[in-house]
C-alpha positions as CSV (number, residue, x, y, z in Angstrom):
1,M,-19.0,25.9,81.7
2,P,-18.1,22.7,82.1
3,D,-15.6,22.3,84.2
4,L,-13.3,18.6,85.6
5,A,-13.5,17.5,89.1
6,D,-9.8,16.5,91.0
7,G,-8.6,13.4,89.6
8,E,-11.4,13.9,86.5
9,S,-9.7,13.7,82.8
10,T,-11.3,14.0,79.1
11,E,-10.5,13.9,75.9
12,V,-11.2,17.1,73.2
13,Q,-10.8,17.4,69.6
14,G,-7.7,19.4,68.4
15,S,-7.1,20.5,65.5
16,G,-7.2,18.7,62.0
17,S,-7.6,14.6,63.6
18,N,-5.8,14.8,67.2
19,R,-7.1,14.3,70.0
20,Y,-5.7,15.5,73.4
21,T,-6.7,14.7,77.2
22,L,-7.7,17.0,79.4
23,K,-6.8,16.8,83.5
24,N,-6.9,18.3,86.7
25,T,-4.6,16.9,89.1
26,G,-5.3,18.6,92.6
27,G,-6.4,21.6,90.8
28,V,-3.4,21.7,88.6
29,Y,-4.9,21.5,85.0
30,S,-3.0,20.4,82.1
31,C,-3.8,19.2,78.4
32,S,-1.3,16.5,76.5
33,C,-1.0,19.2,73.7
34,P,2.5,20.3,72.8
35,A,1.7,24.1,73.0
36,W,0.4,23.0,76.9
37,R,3.9,21.2,77.6
38,N,6.7,23.2,75.6
39,Q,5.7,26.6,77.8
40,S,8.5,27.3,80.0
41,V,6.7,28.3,83.3
42,A,6.0,26.2,86.1
43,I,2.7,23.4,85.4
44,E,-0.2,25.2,87.8
45,K,1.0,28.8,85.6
46,R,0.3,27.1,82.1
47,S,-2.5,27.0,79.7
48,C,-3.9,26.7,76.1
49,K,-6.6,26.8,73.7
50,H,-8.1,23.7,74.6
51,L,-8.5,24.2,78.3
52,R,-10.0,27.8,77.3
53,A,-12.3,26.4,74.9
54,Y,-13.6,23.7,77.5
55,R,-13.5,25.5,81.0
56,G,-14.0,29.4,79.5
57,D,-11.4,32.4,79.4
58,D,-13.1,33.7,82.8
59,A,-12.5,30.1,84.6
60,E,-8.4,30.1,83.2
61,K,-8.0,34.0,83.9
62,T,-9.7,33.7,87.6
63,R,-7.2,30.4,88.2
64,L,-4.2,31.5,86.9
65,G,-4.3,35.1,89.0
66,G,-5.4,36.9,86.3
67,A,-2.5,36.3,84.3
68,P,-2.1,36.7,80.4
69,L,-3.0,33.9,79.1
70,P,-0.9,32.0,76.0
71,G,-2.4,33.1,72.5
72,K,-4.2,36.7,73.9
73,P,-3.1,39.1,73.8
74,V,-1.2,41.0,76.5
75,A,-3.3,43.4,78.8
76,A,-1.7,47.3,79.8
77,K,0.4,46.6,82.9
78,G,-0.9,48.0,86.2
79,A,-2.9,45.3,87.3
80,S,-2.8,43.7,90.8
81,D,0.4,42.5,91.4
82,A,0.4,39.7,94.4
83,K,4.2,40.1,95.3
84,T,4.5,42.6,98.7
85,S,8.0,44.3,98.6
86,D,9.6,42.8,101.7
87,A,10.0,39.0,102.7
88,P,8.7,38.1,106.4
89,P,11.0,37.4,108.8
90,L,11.0,34.2,109.2
91,L,13.5,31.9,111.5
92,L,15.5,30.1,109.7
93,A,17.5,26.4,110.3
94,H,21.0,25.3,109.6
95,K,22.4,21.4,109.0
96,W,23.1,19.3,111.9
97,E,26.4,18.4,111.4
98,L,26.9,15.8,114.6
99,D,28.9,19.1,116.2
100,V,25.8,19.6,118.9
101,D,24.4,17.9,121.7
102,L,20.8,17.5,121.2
103,T,20.2,16.7,124.4
104,N,16.8,18.2,125.8
105,W,16.4,20.3,122.6
106,W,12.4,20.0,121.6
107,M,12.2,17.5,118.4
108,S,9.5,17.7,116.3
109,E,9.1,16.5,112.2
110,K,10.2,17.9,109.3
111,L,7.0,18.8,107.3
112,D,7.0,18.5,103.6
113,G,4.9,21.2,102.3
114,V,5.0,24.5,101.6
115,R,6.5,27.7,104.4
116,A,3.8,30.1,105.1
117,Y,4.1,33.1,107.7
118,W,0.3,34.2,109.1
119,D,0.3,37.9,109.8
120,G,-3.0,38.7,111.2
121,A,-4.5,38.9,108.2
122,R,-3.0,36.6,105.2
123,F,0.0,34.1,104.2
124,V,2.9,35.0,102.6
125,S,5.4,33.3,101.6
126,R,9.0,33.2,102.4
127,L,9.9,35.4,99.4
128,G,6.7,37.6,100.5
129,N,4.1,36.4,97.6
130,T,0.7,36.4,99.1
131,F,-0.7,32.8,99.5
132,H,-4.5,33.3,98.4
133,A,-6.4,31.2,100.6
134,P,-10.2,30.9,101.1
135,E,-12.2,32.9,103.3
136,W,-14.1,29.8,104.9
137,F,-9.9,28.5,105.8
138,V,-8.8,31.4,107.6
139,A,-12.3,32.4,109.2
140,D,-11.3,32.0,112.9
141,F,-7.6,32.6,112.6
142,P,-5.5,34.8,115.5
143,K,-4.8,38.0,114.2
144,T,-1.5,37.6,115.9
145,P,1.6,36.4,113.7
146,L,2.1,33.1,113.2
147,D,5.0,30.7,111.4
148,G,4.3,26.9,110.4
149,E,3.2,25.2,107.2
150,L,0.7,24.5,104.7
151,W,0.6,20.9,104.5
152,G,-1.3,18.1,102.6
153,G,-0.3,15.1,104.0
154,R,3.4,13.5,103.8
155,K,4.2,12.3,100.6
156,T,1.5,14.8,99.0
157,F,4.4,18.1,97.9
158,Q,3.4,18.9,95.5
159,R,0.2,18.1,95.2
160,T,-0.1,21.0,98.0
161,V,2.0,23.5,95.7
162,G,-0.6,23.1,93.2
163,V,-3.2,24.0,95.1
164,V,-2.0,27.1,97.6
165,K,0.2,28.9,94.3
166,R,-3.9,29.0,93.0
167,Q,-4.8,32.7,93.2
168,D,-8.7,31.6,93.0
169,K,-9.3,29.8,96.4
170,P,-10.1,26.6,94.5
171,P,-11.8,24.0,97.2
172,E,-9.0,21.6,97.1
173,W,-7.6,24.3,100.1
174,K,-10.1,21.5,102.4
175,N,-7.5,19.2,102.5
176,I,-4.9,21.6,103.5
177,R,-4.2,22.2,106.9
178,Y,-2.2,25.0,108.8
179,L,0.9,23.3,111.5
180,V,1.8,26.0,113.6
181,F,5.1,25.9,115.3
182,D,6.0,29.0,116.6
183,A,5.2,32.5,117.3
184,P,7.5,35.2,115.9
185,K,6.3,38.1,117.5
186,H,5.4,36.8,120.9
187,G,8.8,37.5,122.2
188,G,9.6,34.9,124.9
189,A,11.2,31.8,124.6
190,F,10.8,29.0,122.8
191,E,8.8,27.0,126.0
192,E,7.3,30.4,126.6
193,R,5.7,30.4,122.6
194,L,4.9,26.6,122.5
195,A,2.7,27.9,126.2
196,F,1.1,30.8,123.4
197,L,0.0,29.2,120.8
198,G,-1.5,26.4,122.9
199,E,-4.4,28.8,124.4
200,A,-4.3,30.8,120.3
201,V,-4.6,27.8,118.2
202,G,-4.4,24.7,120.0
203,D,-7.3,22.3,121.6
204,E,-9.1,21.7,118.1
205,K,-9.5,25.6,118.5
206,L,-9.9,26.8,114.4
207,R,-10.6,23.8,112.2
208,Y,-8.1,24.5,109.9
209,A,-4.8,25.0,112.1
210,S,-3.5,23.0,115.0
211,T,-0.4,23.2,117.2
212,H,2.6,20.9,115.4
213,P,3.3,18.6,118.2
214,H,7.3,18.8,119.8
215,E,8.7,16.2,122.4
216,I,12.1,16.8,124.4
217,C,14.6,14.7,122.7
218,R,15.7,12.8,125.5
219,D,19.4,11.7,123.6
220,V,20.9,10.3,120.5
221,A,19.1,7.4,120.4
222,H,15.9,8.5,121.1
223,L,16.8,11.1,118.0
224,K,17.8,8.3,115.5
225,T,14.7,5.9,116.6
226,E,12.4,9.1,115.6
227,L,14.2,10.0,112.6
228,A,14.2,6.3,111.7
229,R,10.1,6.2,112.8
230,V,9.5,9.4,110.3
231,E,11.2,8.6,107.8
232,A,9.6,4.9,107.4
233,L,6.2,7.0,107.2
234,G,7.6,9.3,104.8
235,G,8.7,12.0,106.5
236,E,11.4,14.7,105.3
237,G,12.7,14.5,108.3
238,L,13.0,16.0,112.1
239,M,13.6,19.5,113.1
240,L,15.5,21.0,116.3
241,R,15.0,23.8,118.5
242,K,17.8,25.2,121.4
243,P,15.5,25.1,124.4
244,G,15.0,28.8,126.3
245,S,15.8,29.9,122.3
246,K,14.4,33.5,121.2
247,Y,12.5,33.6,117.5
248,E,15.3,35.7,115.5
249,A,14.8,36.7,111.6
250,G,17.5,34.8,109.9
251,R,19.4,31.6,109.9
252,S,20.3,30.2,113.0
253,H,21.6,27.6,115.0
254,T,19.3,27.8,117.1
255,L,17.5,26.3,114.9
256,L,18.7,22.7,113.8
257,K,17.2,20.1,110.5
258,V,17.8,16.7,110.8
259,K,17.8,14.4,107.8
260,S,19.3,11.0,106.7
261,F,19.5,12.3,102.9
262,H,20.1,16.2,102.2
263,D,18.1,18.9,100.0
264,A,19.3,21.4,97.8
265,E,18.4,23.1,95.0
266,A,18.9,23.2,91.0
267,R,18.0,24.5,87.4
268,V,16.8,22.1,85.1
269,V,18.8,22.9,81.8
270,E,18.0,19.7,79.9
271,H,15.2,16.4,78.8
272,L,17.0,13.3,78.5
273,A,14.2,10.8,76.3
274,G,13.2,7.2,78.2
275,A,13.5,4.0,77.1
276,G,11.8,0.8,77.9
277,K,8.8,1.8,80.0
278,H,9.6,5.0,79.9
279,K,10.0,5.8,76.2
280,G,8.1,8.4,74.2
281,R,8.3,10.5,77.9
282,L,11.4,11.4,80.4
283,G,13.6,9.7,81.3
284,A,16.2,12.2,83.4
285,L,17.0,15.4,84.1
286,V,20.0,17.5,83.7
287,L,20.7,20.1,86.2
288,E,23.2,22.2,87.0
289,L,23.6,23.6,90.4
290,D,24.8,27.5,91.5
291,D,28.6,26.7,90.8
292,G,27.5,25.1,86.9
293,T,28.1,21.7,88.7
294,R,26.0,19.1,86.1
295,F,24.4,15.9,87.0
296,H,21.1,13.7,86.2
297,V,18.7,12.7,88.0
298,G,16.4,9.5,86.6
299,T,14.3,8.4,90.2
300,G,11.8,9.8,92.2
301,F,9.5,11.2,89.4
302,S,5.5,10.1,89.5
303,D,4.0,9.1,86.2
304,K,2.1,12.7,85.8
305,E,5.9,14.1,85.9
306,R,7.2,12.1,83.4
307,E,4.4,13.2,80.9
308,H,4.8,16.5,82.1
309,P,8.2,17.2,83.3
310,P,9.7,20.6,84.4
311,A,10.3,23.2,82.2
312,V,13.7,24.1,81.6
313,G,15.0,27.1,83.7
314,T,12.8,25.9,86.8
315,V,14.4,25.7,89.3
316,V,13.8,22.5,91.6
317,T,14.5,20.1,94.8
318,F,16.0,17.6,95.0
319,R,17.8,15.0,97.5
320,Y,20.9,13.4,97.9
321,Q,23.1,11.3,100.0
322,E,26.9,13.4,99.9
323,L,28.7,14.5,97.3
324,S,31.5,13.2,95.4
325,E,34.8,14.7,96.0
326,G,33.8,16.1,92.3
327,G,31.2,17.9,94.4
328,V,28.6,15.6,92.7
329,P,25.6,15.0,94.7
330,R,25.3,11.3,95.4
331,F,22.0,9.2,94.6
332,P,20.5,12.1,94.0
333,I,16.2,11.7,94.3
334,Y,13.9,14.5,92.8
335,V,11.3,15.3,95.3
336,G,9.3,18.9,93.0
337,E,9.1,21.7,91.8
338,R,10.4,24.8,93.9
339,A,7.3,26.2,95.3
340,D,7.9,29.8,95.6
């Protein structure tokens, strides 16, 4: 059957005189037809009769991990479920609120990728879902648990998500690296865990994995300089780890995230039509926080995301500078659909 290379598109004949465009963007296949656009699932989980006709039913079933295809009969239950019963015991960060002296803490770039726990045999998401990495990607990985980020580079979050959430182990994994920043089961202080990672992962021992670099924060001026450098390159911010700290499951004040902007999540409740250069596609999303606060986000979208916005009901990540007195995020910027 024919297929589309990454970045390639083609036109297909629809019913009557309609013609639709099929695209492959980082392993996410899309169609411009209404049936594809109006599905209330994440974009990497959508299909339609035009994609099935072009790629074949088997290829689409494999890409979607065996999920029922739109317009096809739903198979009986009993297929394997990619979700495990328990989420991995990850160390999670608090925000730095200027209340802690970070001198001599370990500083590293906060990666804009997908958090992944390597349990010695597979990648597991924060919620316990399996990321189906190709065998060649993990062929030389150690059998010991690792904590890190599946990362495709700065400003590639949505593309990275589109690759790692697929279950057909696409070749686009070659553009991903696993950056390791901790050893959850080591038991030692952070400095000892860093030394262990250097032996297990460092010095280019693994083809698709490496240790994430850390340095000692000298003072607040050093912190601000490094934060400005990382953000100027398109990075998210910094992570700071307390010297001598242990790895503990759950949110801990021994791990702090430092950013000029805050990140938060909200649910899409409405699409607002665009005007001017955005006429005929998305102008803004109406988002709702857990407390019911609603607000608009109209910046941060790519052309592709304006043409194929996240469906109503989808949880998305956005950035903002601060909250107003009424609790509304100020200067919100769209980041992308939640990875998990």
